[in-house]
TORLODREN-532501 format. One record per atom (N, C-alpha, C): residue in one letter; x, z, y. Coordinates in pm, whole numbers, plus 50000, padded with zeros to 5 digits. Atoms other than C-alpha are relative to their C-alpha. Layout:
N
AXZY/...
end
This chain:
503
M499825008850116/M110185944869946/M500115011449893/D500314994050066/D109055958369630/D501164996849862/K498905005050114/K111275959869277/K499175002449861/I500564998950125/I110195955068918/I500925000849889/A498905000450142/A111745959968577/A499224996549858/V500125005650166/V111265944968236/V500605009349922/V499474995450130/V112035965767924/V499564992949863/D500575007150120/D111945945467600/D500575006749896/L499324989750132/L112415965067290/L499634987649884/G499655009450154/G113495937967037/G500145002249843/S499804997350144/S113965934366691/S501305004649971/S498514996649999/S117835934566741/S500855000650100/K499554995249863/K118225939967086/K499075007850086/I500694991949923/I116875960667368/I500424992450140/D499925007449866/D116715939867731/D499495010450135/L500694995849893/L116345953168075/L500574990950138/I499735013149863/I115775928168380/I498855008950100/M500504995449873/M115105942468733/M500244988150063/A500275013949894/A114125918369024/A499475011250112/S500264999949883/S113365922769370/S498984992050034/C501025007349990/C110225908869462/C499225005350145/L500624996749880/L107985902769790/L498594995149963/Q501375003250015/Q104305899769829/Q499194984949988/E500355012149988/E104445860669871/E500224995349849/G499655009450144/G105465857669497/G501464999249988/N498645006150017/N109215853569562/N500475013249916/F498904988050060/F111695873069344/F501314995149975/A498955001450055/A115155877169266/A500885010449898/V499294988950091/V116945892368988/V501085004850039/F498784992749973/F119605916569036/F500595009649883/E499404989350118/E120465933868695/E499394993149907/D500215004650146/D120305920568361/D500765006449900/I499014992750087/I121555940768063/I499475000849865/S500854998450119/S120855937367692/S501295006349905/E499514990850096/E121995960867419/E499564993749884/N500695001850138/N122045950967062/N499995010049912/V500554987650042/V120155976066879/V499374991549874/K501005001450101/K119305964966511/K498965005149953/I501624989150063/I115625981666469/I499604993349866/V500825006850090/V113665958866233/V500665000849847/D498835002150130/D116455953365969/D500645014249953/D499364987950031/D117345989565937/D498845009349955/F501384987850098/F114536006565677/F501105009449894/D499134994550080/D115446033465487/D499244996549862/G500735005550128/G114166033965115/G498495000050013/E501284999849992/E110606040265220/E499454991450162/G500765007949888/G110276012965516/G500075006550115/M499964992749852/M111096040165783/M501294993850080/L498905003049938/L113506033266053/L500915008549996/R499284991950038/R116726051965996/R500415009850137/I500004991749910/I117106080866201/I501374997850111/A498955004549921/A120746071666309/A499674988150088/R500075012849885/R119506036866474/R498775003050052/S501224996249918/S116386052966604/S500825011750134/N499184991649912/N118676078466810/N501144989650112/E499235010549930/E120796048066900/E499054993650086/A500985009349882/A117726027667079/A499205009850076/I500204991049906/I116756060067231/I501115004250092/E498694995549922/E120376066967382/E499694987050110/V500135008849915/V119906030967520/V498945000050107/L501134999849932/L116606036767649/L499945012150121/K499444990149899/K117786066567837/K501014994250080/M499075001449915/M120526050667996/M499134987350112/Y500855006849926/Y117466023168114/Y499345007450093/R500414992949888/R115796049868250/R500405007550119/M499124995549867/M118366062968473/M500324988650069/I499885012349967/I119026028368526/I498985000150162/C501025006749931/C115516021568677/C499905015250128/E500144988149893/E115496058468861/E500875001250125/V498644999349901/V118666054269045/V499664984950105/N500675012449869/N116996017769189/N498825003250051/K501484996649927/K113766034769264/K498924990149954/I500865006550034/I111846015869034/I498555006749955/S501254994750068/S108216023968947/S499014989149951/N500495008250059/N106945991268842/N500434996049868/I499235001650078/I108115990268517/I498754994949865/V500885005850132/V106675964068225/V500835006549893/A499304996350123/A107535980267889/A499534992949857/V500305010050126/V107215953567568/V500565006549915/C499354997750115/C107905954767261/C499354989349852/S499945008050079/S108105929066951/S498895004149930/H501264994350116/H104865929366686/H500795002149893/S499444998050155/S107555927366407/S500275014649995/L499814986750001/L108165965466517/L499105005949878/K500934991150101/K105245971566301/K500294999949837/N499704999550136/N106885961565987/N500785019749976/L499674989650052/L108035995866024/L498905012549987/K500834993450055/K106066024265867/K499605012250094/N500074987849883/N106746049766138/N500184994250158/Y499495007149909/Y106986027666408/Y498765006350156/R500734993449886/R104066045766607/R500335013350006/S498994984349962/S105996082066592/S501114994850035/F498725005549926/F109206058866697/F499674998250157/L500165004649813/L107426044467035/L499405017050058/D500524985849954/D105606085167071/D501315005350035/E498404993649982/E109366096367061/E500674995750130/I499425005649874/I110486072167314/I499275005550121/Y501054996649880/Y107586079167537/Y500355015250062/N499524986749925/N108246116167548/N501295002550059/I498834997750008/I111806114067540/I500344991650160/C499615006249923/C112266083767788/C499044992950139/G501204999649910/G108896080367967/G499544982749978/F500695015750007/F108266041567876/F499225001349864/K500964998950092/K105076034867733/K499714983449929/F499495014450011/F105596002767538/F498794992349922/K501105009650045/K102925977767460/K500584988549884/I499825004150114/I103135961567124/I499494984850006/L500735016549968/L102835922067206/L499554993549858/S500685009150144/S100755900166931/S500974986650041/Q499095017650028/Q102525865366851/Q499824992650106/D500735010949854/D100095846067136/D500905006750086/E499564992649900/E101395871967374/E501404994150031/E498595003649973/E105075866667330/E500344983650001/L499965016849922/L104625825567324/L499554997250111/S500434999849880/S102895829767623/S500654998550112/A498964994149912/A105485846867779/A501064992250023/L498975012850013/L107935819067644/L499634989750103/Y500205013449923/Y106075792167782/Y500175000450156/T499735001749854/T105785806368135/T501375004950036/G498414996749956/G109375817268156/G500634986950021/V499485012249996/V110375781068058/V499374992150101/V500335008749896/V107835759768246/V499974999750117/N499915000249893/N108155774768554/N501625003150066/S498304999649957/S112285774568532/S501054988349961/L499385017250070/L112755734968410/L498764992250071/D501055012549955/D110955704968572/D500244992049898/M500585007950103/M110005690068253/M498584998349934/P501165001449975/P106835675568217/P498994998649839/K500715001450131/K106665675067828/K501655003149905/A498714992450045/A109085695967600/A499445007749852/I499694992850162/I109445714567236/I501025010350023/V499264985549936/V110725750667317/V500175005249859/F499814992650103/F112845766067065/F500745015450023/N499274985949969/N113585802167111/N500775009249897/I499444993950116/I115885816766831/I500835014350033/S499424984350003/S116555855466824/S500475006249876/G499964996450124/G117515878466583/G499214999349896/G501215000550167/G114505880966344/G499264993250020/T501135009350014/T112335851966461/T500564990250086/V499315016049920/V112635813866591/V498124997750059/R501585005849938/R109185809566814/R500334982950063/I500105013849960/I108455771866889/I498854996850055/L501615005949955/L105995757267097/L500114986150076/Q500105012449990/Q105185724967196/Q498814998250135/Y500735002749870/Y103725717167586/Y500124982150071/S500215013849939/S102835684167755/S499215000650148/R500714995349893/R101675683568094/R499235011550070/R500234985649962/R101455722068149/R498875002649908/N500654991550098/N099225724067831/N500514998649872/V499454996450130/V100375740167509/V499384988949889/L500895008750105/L099695716367224/L500265006749869/N499544991750095/N101405737866948/N500535007950019/K499014988250002/K103025768366884/K500105008649861/I499964991250096/I104195790466594/I501205009149986/E499114986950033/E106565818866496/E500494997449859/L499674996850131/L108725818366204/L500935013749972/P499264990150010/P110015846966044/P501405001649944/F498735004650012/F113515835666057/F500885005050091/G499095000749884/G116335846466310/G501665002349921/T498714995250000/T120005848266350/T500375008049865/Y499384992450105/Y120525878166143/Y499614998849850/S500575003750134/S117965869465843/S500884990349940/V499405010250053/V119745836565814/V501555002749983/A498304995050060/A123405851365812/A500035004849898/K500014992850133/K122615869865498/K500554988849904/L499835012850082/L123215835765331/L501574998449994/M498045000049987/M127025839665424/M500635008149905/E499154989950132/E127535866165130/E500034990849878/Q499995010150127/Q126645836764879/Q501054992950010/A499275012549995/A129145812465017/A501515005449980/K498344996850042/K133035809564911/K500694996050135/S498744999249899/S134355796165264/S498724998050110/P500375001349896/P133025792265615/P498884986949986/E500765009349996/E131875757565596/E498954997649897/E500844999450102/E129945759265265/E498705011750077/A501264991749936/A128075791565473/A498934992050097/C500815008049894/C127135767265752/C499224993249918/Q501465008450082/Q125365741865490/Q499295010049937/L501104992350050/L123625769965350/L499225005050113/M500974995849878/M122235784165642/M499274986550065/T500505009349955/T121895748065788/T498594995749914/S501305005750101/S119765739065456/S498705008049978/K501124992349987/K117635767065467/K498945002550090/F500825003149840/F116585764865829/F499594988249972/K500185012950017/K116185729265754/K498325002049919/E501054999250101/E113505736565475/E498685006150064/E501414993749940/E111365760465667/E499174990250144/L500145006849894/L111395738565994/L499184987949948/E500565011050088/E109995707065739/E498455006549963/K501284994050023/K107045731965642/K499004997550108/V500625001849883/V105945726766026/V499454986450013/E500365014750004/E103885695865987/E500214991250136/W500205005249885/W103535688066374/W501454998050049/L498695001849957/L107405690766398/L500394984749957/R499445012850031/R107985657966213/R499364988850064/N500755013049918/N105755634966429/N500265002350136/I499485001149849/I107755640366767/I500044988750055/E499485009549884/E107555616167029/E501125000850079/G498924997849902/G110655603867193/G500075005350137/E500194990949860/E109445617567534/E499935012850033/F499724985349975/F109615652367448/F501355003950014/N498574998549995/N112655668267549/N500185015549907/F499744990550061/F114105696767332/F500915008150096/V498914988849942/V115005730867486/V500235009149938/G499874993050063/G116525757267385/G500515014550094/V500034986449905/V116525795767473/V500425012149898/G499174990250070/G118365822267345/G501545001149991/N498225003449969/N122245833067280/N500404989849921/A499225008650092/A122655810367007/A500274982550077/F499815014249896/F121955778767274/F500965006950087/R498974993649884/R123955798367531/R501364998549938/N498994999250053/N126875800467291/N500574983549971/A499735015050011/A126435764167184/A500794991350107/G499935004249869/G126355753767546/G501315003650069/F498404991549973/F129385775467611/F501274990149945/L498995007950087/L131315758567351/L500294984850044/S500365012249960/S130095723367464/S500824997550119/R499845003849868/R131015725767808/R501785001349994/K498774998150002/K134715739767711/K500654989449964/M499055010850102/M135355713167450/M500214990250058/R500265014349932/R134275681867680/R500875005650134/K499394994649860/K135925703768007/K499174993550088/Y501194999849894/Y132545702168198/Y500475004050123/P499644995649861/P133385704668544/P499135011150056/L500714988349939/L130475728768639/L499785010849904/D499984984750091/D130245766368512/D498725003850047/V501314995849959/V126615766968537/V499505001049857/E500304998350125/E124615776768193/E498444992249989/H501395003250005/H120785771168291/H500034984950042/N499885017449990/N119865734968256/N501094991149970/Y498785007050064/Y122845725568085/Y499734988149904/V500455010150121/V122175694267853/V501144992949914/M499075005750109/M124105685767529/M499744993749942/T500145010950100/T123965654567350/T500385006649829/K499444999550136/K124015653466973/K501075002349975/S498615004250045/S127055641866933/S501025012250073/Q499394986949968/Q128515669867155/Q499755010349935/F500194992450096/F126605692966967/F500744999949870/Q499815005650103/Q127965677566655/Q501285007549982/N498584994549996/N131695687466779/N500255012249982/V500264984849997/V130685723566838/V500075004049869/Y500534995050094/Y129055725666515/Y501534998449864/D498705000750067/D132625708766339/D500855009650003/L499154994549989/L134505731966493/L499465018449950/V500414987450074/V132255764866393/V500005002849843/K499854997550137/K132265756766031/K501115000049935/T498934999950059/T135655759966002/T500585010650014/L500054989149953/L135635794666151/L499755011649910/D500604990750042/D135565825565979/D499465012550103/V500544991649920/V134015858566137/V501175004450129/D498734992049960/D137315874266237/D500614989550158/K499575013049912/K138285839666433/K499044999850108/T501235002049908/T134725838366601/T500285009550126/K499854984249904/K135495873666763/K500914995850112/K499005000949907/K138815858766930/K499384985550104/I500415013149924/I136605828967111/I499665006650142/K499984994749891/K136945835867461/K498704998050042/G501315005249954/G133395837167625/G498905003349898/I500714995350075/I131695848067299/I500175014849944/S499744986250051/S130545883767250/S500425002849854/A498974999050155/A132675900266955/A498675008549939/D501074993450091/D129635923466874/D498664989349947/R500895010050054/R127635891866814/R500434990449919/S499695007550048/S129655872866638/S499884997549861/D500615003450104/D128375877966297/D498744993849987/V500945006350016/V125445860166367/V500024984550102/F499585011449911/F127595832466603/F499624986949886/A499975009650122/A127505808466294/A498944996249906/S501205003150014/S124145812066214/S499024996250092/G501045007149879/G122715804166523/G500554984650042/I499735013450031/I124845772266530/I499444990149901/S500525008550094/S123855763666190/S498424997950011/M501535001049997/M120135767266292/M499734988550115/I500235010049858/I120555744866626/I500324987749888/K499555012050107/K122235719666332/K498714995849950/A500815003350072/A119375721266157/A498634992550063/I500955005849888/I116855715566453/I500124981950056/F500015014549957/F118495683266539/F500044990149866/D500175009650133/D118645671066170/D498444996849975/V501794999550054/V114445678066136/V499714987850122/C500965005949885/C113365666666476/C500684987150063/K499505011349957/K115845636666550/K500224999450140/F499835000249884/F116455648266895/F501274994450057/D498565004849963/D119105629067114/D500995013150081/D499014990749946/D119985657867322/D499145015550010/A500784991849994/A119065692667374/A500505009150175/T499734995849867/T118675710367719/T500215018849958/V499984985550043/V119785750467728/V499275010450149/S500844991749923/S117245773267930/S500325014750002/L499644984450005/L118465807568039/L498955010850032/K501204990349960/K114955818168137/K499134999549867/G501065000950125/G112685828267835/G498625009350028/M501304991950045/M109975856967723/M500545010050160/N499824992449897/N111485880867992/N499744997250144/E500535008549884/E111135857868282/E498404999750045/G501625000350006/G107505851268165/G499495014250066/F500564987949969/F106865887368201/F499745002550138/I499594999549828/I108325886368563/I498794989050065/Y500715008649944/Y106545857468654/Y498305006249990/S501504991950007/S103115874868508/S499665009850059/A500014986649953/A103785905868673/A499834993850163/V500015004349847/V104665889469047/V499054990250002/M501045009349977/M102495859569014/M499454996049895/P500825001850118/P099695863068777/P499514985749979/Q500595013350004/Q098475827368842/Q500694989949937/T499135003950100/T101415814068695/T499765000949824/S500375000650161/S100195823468328/S498984989149967/E501345008950019/E097275798668377/E500494984150065/K499595012949905/K098875772368667/K501365001349990/P498684996750008/P102465771468623/P500144991950183/I499635004849879/I104555764368967/I499814983750022/S500275014149998/S103415727269094/S501644997350054/D498415007549937/D106725722369324/D500955010749959/L498974987350051/L109345742169111/L501315001650105/L498805001949897/L112245730569353/L499745009250100/G500564991749881/G110295741869676/G500345013149984/F500184984950075/F109615773869503/F501395006050019/S498294992950015/S113455783169430/S500964996450144/L499335003449872/L114605769469755/L499565011050100/D500584991149934/D112095790169912/D500555016549976/N499544988650077/N113305818769702/N501435005750084/I498065000549989/I117015815769779/I499884999550170/R499884999549871/R115785811270183/R499415015050020/E500724986749961/E113705845270176/E500825012349955/F499194990150037/F116415864270010/F501405002450054/Y498905000649981/Y119305854170108/Y500584996650184/D500055003849876/D119235836870443/D499395005950123/G500404993249872/G117295856970657/G499204997450111/D501085004949894/D114665857370957/D500314991950102/Y499535009249912/Y117175839471168/Y500074982849953/D499705009850083/D117585810570944/D499364986850041/N501235007449970/N115785776871066/N500604989549891/S499695006350065/S117055759070765/S498444992249958/K501035004150017/K113175752170697/K499514987750098/Q500275014349869/Q112675729471038/Q501434990149961/V499475007150050/V115895714270925/V499794987049917/S500585005650085/S114305705670628/S499084987450012/E500795007249972/E111475690970746/E500554985550091/L499715011949927/L113265669171021/L500754992849893/A499125008650083/A115685656070742/A499134991749867/L501025009450097/L112575644870526/L499444987250081/I500415011149874/I111265626370851/I501014991249973/L499235008349949/L114455607370928/L499944990449824/F499895008750094/F114705598370565/F499184990149959/R501085012250005/R111355581670573/R500034990850080/Q500075012449902/Q111905564170894/Q501314991650007/L498745006549985/L115495552470813/L500084988749892/K500135006550098/K114435538570495/K500374987249952/V499845008549996/V114735505370558/V501554996749994/L498524999249999/L118385510570640/L500915006249892/H499594993850148/H119425535670362/H499834991749862/K500495005750104/K117565519070072/K500175005249880/L499554988250129/L118015549769839/L498595001549952/P501305001550046/P115695550169609/P499735018649959/R500394989849987/R113185582669593/R500655013349898/G499444992750088/G115335601069312/G500895007150090/Y498714989949936/Y117745614569577/Y499135008150127/V500844989349914/V115025634869781/V500265012249946/K499264987950029/K115825661769600/K501395005450006/V498744996849963/V119365660869666/V499735003150152/L500014998449874/L118355658770019/L499445013050042/R500974986249935/R115725688070021/R501155009749952/I499274988250045/I118415710769826/I501285001950143/A498695001449882/A121395701270108/A499125002350120/A500404998449881/A119125704470395/A499535012750031/S500414988350001/S117445736270310/S501015010650003/M498644990950033/M121075751570210/M500864998050087/Y498795008149922/Y122865732570478/Y501095012250088/N498834992249948/N124335763970627/N500055013649929/C499994985950061/C124215789770371/C501765003649987/G498614998550007/G127945789070405/G500285011350109/Q499874990049893/Q127305809570708/Q500025015749942/R500164983450073/R126745841870472/R501495005049971/I498414995149975/I130675841470468/I500705001350090/K499825000049883/K131665829670795/K499484990250071/F500805009049942/F130295807471078/F500924987350014/Y498825011249963/Y133615784671147/Y500094993749844/D499855006150104/D134055758270877/D498695005049865/N500404994050128/N130955770570666/N499474989749922/E500405011050053/E129975737370575/E500934997449852/K499034998050106/K133265742170322/K499305010849894/N500474987550105/N131895775670204/N498204993249927/S501125005450050/S128225758470156/S500054996349863/F499675010750105/F129745732869892/F500125013449882/S499914993550117/S130465763369652/S499135010049980/I501384993150024/I127385783669725/I499044993749957/I500725008650096/I125195756669607/I500144996549895/L499785001550144/L127055749769309/L499535010449913/N500234988750042/N126785784669229/N498505005650028/S501304993649986/S123395792269321/S498944996849860/E501314998350116/E120205795769070/E499074989650082/I500535010149963/I118555762769196/I499234993349874/L500765007650114/L115425755868961/L499564987850039/G500695013849982/G114045723468915/G501194989550063/A498975011749968/A117085706568987/A501444998649900/T498915006150117/T119895685268743/T501385008950050/H498824996249962/H123365696168767/H500444988550075/R499575011449948/R123945662068891/R499685001350172/E500664997149862/E121585668169179/E500825014350079/M499484991049914/M123135699569272/M501574999250035/I498895005350019/I126585685869256/I499724991650112/L500155007449878/L125355658469520/L499825007550108/A500524993549909/A123845683869725/A500935003950058/S498654996049952/S126925701069760/S500624994050078/F499195011449940/F128925669169871/F499124996950134/V500845002049901/V125815663670120/V500385011950107/S499924988049899/S126115696870291/S501685002250028/A498424998549953/A129975698370292/A500484990050100/S499395014549967/S130275661570433/S499114995450131/Q500865003549900/Q128165665570753/Q500374991450119/T499105008749920/T131115649570924/T500894992649901/L499565009050114/L132365617070738/L501475004849938/S498974996550003/S135615629470803/S500565010349878/D499704987750086/D135445663870592/D499474995549844/F500145004950168/F134465642070264/F501405003149928/N498914999350096/N136755655869980/N499884989549877/L499855007750109/L137665626169758/L500515006749873/T499524992550117/T139855648469546/T499115007549938/E500994994550070/E137065670069475/E498844991949937/W500515008050050/W134885642369407/W500084993749864/V499855002650158/V136875629969104/V500055011749912/K499914989450128/K136765664168942/K498584999849918/Y501034998450071/Y132915657168878/Y499444982050001/K500145015150047/K133185618468801/K498964996749880/E500744998950109/E131685625268496/E498504999749991/L501225001149979/L128455630768611/L499414995050111/L500585004649885/L128465608468881/L499914984049970/V499955017950036/V127795570868908/V500444991250153/E499275004849862/E129215546869183/E498804999750109/E500984999049907/E125985545469388/E499725011750087/D500294987049953/D126325581669436/D500745002250129/L498605004249878/L129585575569692/L498904998850102/D500765005249903/D127275556369937/D498725009450018/A501044993149971/A124305579369894/A500215013650073/V499934984649926/V126235612970006/V500244995850127/R499695003249861/R127585592770312/R498405000150091/K501245006449894/K123925582570445/K499105014749971/L500334987749985/L122615618370333/L500145010750100/S499124991749905/S125205637470525/S499474997950120/L500095005249879/L124545617670800/L498595003450068/I501484998549964/I120625627370822/I499835012449981/I499814981350024/I121535664270758/I500545003750143/R499484996949886/R123695662171053/R499174996350125/L500915002749910/L121235646971269/L498435010849986/A501074988750021/A118405671171134/A500725012950087/K499094987249975/K120615699971221/K500314997950154/A499725002149819/A121525685771583/A498645002950059/L501165001549940/L117715682471641/L499125014049985/D500334991049982/D117425714971600/D500645013550017/K499244990749985/K120045731571753/K500215013250080/T500414986049941/T118705757471985/T498905009249922/H500774986450090/H116575772571655/H498695000950085/R501484999049950/R113295767071876/R498794992549930/N500965006150037/N111735742071689/N498974988650095/V500665006749874/V111105718471981/V499664987949991/V500225014650033/V111445685071798/V499064998349884/Q501165001950130/Q107885680571609/Q499904989449924/D499835012050079/D108385646271484/D500884990850083/I499405006949943/I110415618171512/I499394981049954/S500165012050050/S109805578971522/S501444989650001/C498835011149993/C112685550271465/C499634986550002/D500115015449986/D112525517871606/D501094991049946/I499145006250024/I115095495171416/I499844986250015/L499825015749929/L116185464971587/L500954994449979/G498805013750033/G118925435671545/G501235012549982/D498464991449997/D122055459471608/D499575012550030/S499994985249990/S120425494671710/S498935004049923/V501294991350089/V118045521571577/V499705009250168/I500714989649878/I115995539571883/I499345010549919/M500324991850053/M115375572671762/M499215010150113/K500774992049940/K112335588071957/K499165012749977/T500484984050055/T111555626671929/T498625001050079/I501204993949932/I108205642671981/I500305014950014/I499554987050005/I109165675072133/I498545009850089/T500994988949943/T106745703972298/T500895009150115/L499134995049897/L110055716972524/L500964991850029/D499195007649970/D112555704772683/D501474999149896/A499235000050097/A115145689472426/A501274992250041/S498255007649922/S118565678372646/S500735004849912/I499004997150073/I120675698172415/I499914996149853/E499845007750139/E119375686572068/E500044987350036/I499665012149980/I119625651572200/I501444997850041/R498334998749971/R123275655572319/R500745002149879/E499174995750117/E124025670071984/E499754987749921/A500095007550127/A122465644771770/A500914987850068/L499145013550026/L124315614571976/L501485001949977/K498454998650022/K127715630471903/K500104996749830/A499815005950157/A126975615071537/A499894983150047/S500355016249982/S126865582171722/S501164992549922/Q498405008550078/Q130535569971595/Q499424998049809/D499984997950127/D129615581471217/D498654992249977/F501045009750058/F126145563671219/F500344985350015/V499845015550005/V127615531071324/V500754997349891/K498905005450112/K130335533071029/K499115001249847/V500835000750140/V127615543170757/V498924990950026/Y500915005050017/Y124575525370863/Y500304985650102/K499865014649911/K126075494671059/K498894998350150/K500365003049850/K124225497971409/K500315013750068/T499844989149911/T124485517571700/T498455012749992/L501114993349977/L122075547671787/L499745006350115/E500544994749880/E120185560672072/E499155009249981/V500864989650041/V118345590972084/V499185002650149/L500694996949858/L115375595372346/L498965011249987/
end
């Protein structure tokens, strides 16, 4: 197993991301560190980077080098923003970094930064059409894509730090937010293609401003799931966040639990900039993405083809990733997944579930036994929490919740109605019946690979008046598998209203 590190020297912060990766292209991030260092804004009178700030950046990078050495990482991608060229002494600064820390930074062009942003987002969210806004300390990157083709892209030289300077002109936090929103709206309105956005384009937000807005939104609405990536925030829910923030001064924002105190000076400017986006572009909601440029660099290094051709089956890739890194060689979840999908198709006349539930089934089947990482007995209960807290790309929060219940309720008596009520805000009435039907499919698929020998290659179901005859196509003796499947007969009658026979 190889390891890769990305060191990103930005205009206002320095990031380090480290990941383990396999030859097949699977990778898993195991460390993510970010240190705020305001490089580009800290000039002396001659446009040179101040010595104190240069030393601060070098100390951070020395720490990053030490961490890379401790983790025995030799494949290091070191990149820095093109905005670094605003410093007259940027070359000597980078040379000093190389001599002291050993990092040879590549200065990215605007196009390279936007391409990395696109690669990181499109390979992390299942969205055919979107407009991505990446708000950082010194810039705002915007790109529009449709069906895996980039239509428009632009970088604006305004970020949370530059917009926050308007706060000095205001007499109150509310006036400051109005000034910052108005200023950024003026800049957005200059981008002609933003004024003619079709309703089918999703609004995706990348960066700490969106993470903070999402955090407050979830807290204010008592959202039942503590998951940041792919969180969808409606315009009215964001308005509640903005209405709260505009009443707070900097000292009060430092006291908000979950908001980093060292970024409190740009907290309000980030929220105001999101407000401007909603006002100008008329989006109904925003989706928060934790994946951006740095993840794009990892994808490009580990899976170079993703820069030109994004991952076609994002959910499948994500589930394979989880299987490769956490379940081990002994795991039989791939076989159970295949059998579960066969049963879903064969029993379609009975369950009558729309195709939208296939994602739920795929997640639950692929991770049906993930609770065994903690302990074997009652592992289904542990699977519930693991699925909810796993990084499953290509799945909505609702689909993750449903998959958790499907995995945890393989026996009908194990269904937890009290737990179900906690998530009712994200579920619909039909979901309860779907969970019962899908849980039984998982139980049957699991039983048909009881000995982990892949003996059942296919299944054919004859649905008669009051019974279902399930015929297995096998390569070896499957008496154990058939006996195990028949143990689900009573639950099958309760759910599908027919008796079950397995041959």
